[in-house]
C-alpha positions, 0 to 999 in steps of 0.5 A: 530495512530502510535506514535513511536520513530525513529531510531537514524538517523531519518529513518522511512518508513510509508506505506499508505495502502488503505486496509488490504493487499495493503502493503503486496501485493505491498511492502512485500519485501521492508517491510521485507528487512528494518524490518530485517535491523532494520528500523521502518516500520509503515503500516497505513490501511485506509479503514478497515470496509469492507464486501468485501471477495470474497473467504469467505463462508458467506452463513450461517452468518446473513446479519447484521453480515457480515460486522463485520465477514469480517472486523475481518477476514481481521484484522487477516489476517493482523496480520499474516502478521505483525507476519512475520515482528517482533517488527520493524513493527507496523500496525494501522487502521483508521477505514474508511468504504470501498467504497461499504459500505460508498457510496452504489455504485455497486462494479464495478463502484469503478474503473471508475476513475470518479472525486472525489466527495464532499464525497470523498474529506471529506475522503481525508481531514480526512485521511490527518488529521490523517497522519499529526500526523506522524513524519515529517522525513522519507518516506511516501509510497503511492499507484500510484492508478494503476487500479483507485480504488476509495479508492486507489485514496483517500489514494494517495490524502490524502498523497499528501496533507501532501506533504510539510512536508514529503518525498514521494515515490509511489508503484505499486498497486498489483494485479492491476499492474500485469494486466498492461504493463510497458508503461501503468504503466509509464504513471501513473507515468508520469501523477502524475509527471506532477501533482506534477511538479516533476520528479519521478524516479524508485528505485528497492529493490531486494531480493534473495528470492523475489518471495518466499517472495511475495508468502508468503505474498499474501497467508496470505490474503486467503479471498481476493486472490485465488492461481492464483492471489497469483502467479500473485503477486509473479511472478510480482517480476520477472519483476524487476529481483526479486524485487519491483519498487518504484517511488521516488523524489530524497530525498526519493530515496536516503533514500530508498537506505540508508535503504536497501543493496538490492536497485539500484537507478534510474533504468529504 
């Protein structure tokens, strides 16, 4: 777990990333903007033991070596993303098993939106315990869980169980969000806000190089997304006039504004 000193004003951002790519796909602009401004960013990857790499050629690899090979490949991809960001960003891994491995469920069923099982709840508790070691000040960015991927739902719930001590904002999960219209995304937000009894408001973080930045980030994860999906992730920024949209409570929204010169508060 990351244990680093905060900046003098206490501002930090921690991105809870279900897998090695979610932070880069969904928050790449924000991470690069605030890192360039000198704010520490910590990316905490949850489910990092994986055999999911649809674009890797694994035909010649022994079956008992595939998990290690895929996990190592994904770690190297993530290291390439970290190298873009400099020493203001650190990436850590919780070493949890990816959903198809730990549950034995067919891949397509991990999006079915079924209630969390007892085993899922145990994952939530253990990830939440790790998160409680983080500094209390600053923002914890969580997935909205657009698309209902079970690992995204578990990560979100784990983050919410530390709610009493941290400020929260939520990111729109890519590439899943790219298949949804704005009304559908707002429904995810509305449902979550009702669950939390809290109004979540949009904050857009922009960059003049948004599409270029998103394309560069996504292309680093060549085991996961082909050129079509790289482009879908990149051009998603055009929905928000070259930016990324986050959903935040007032305190977290204000801190996001203070963290970047390219944000606009409570848009939409």
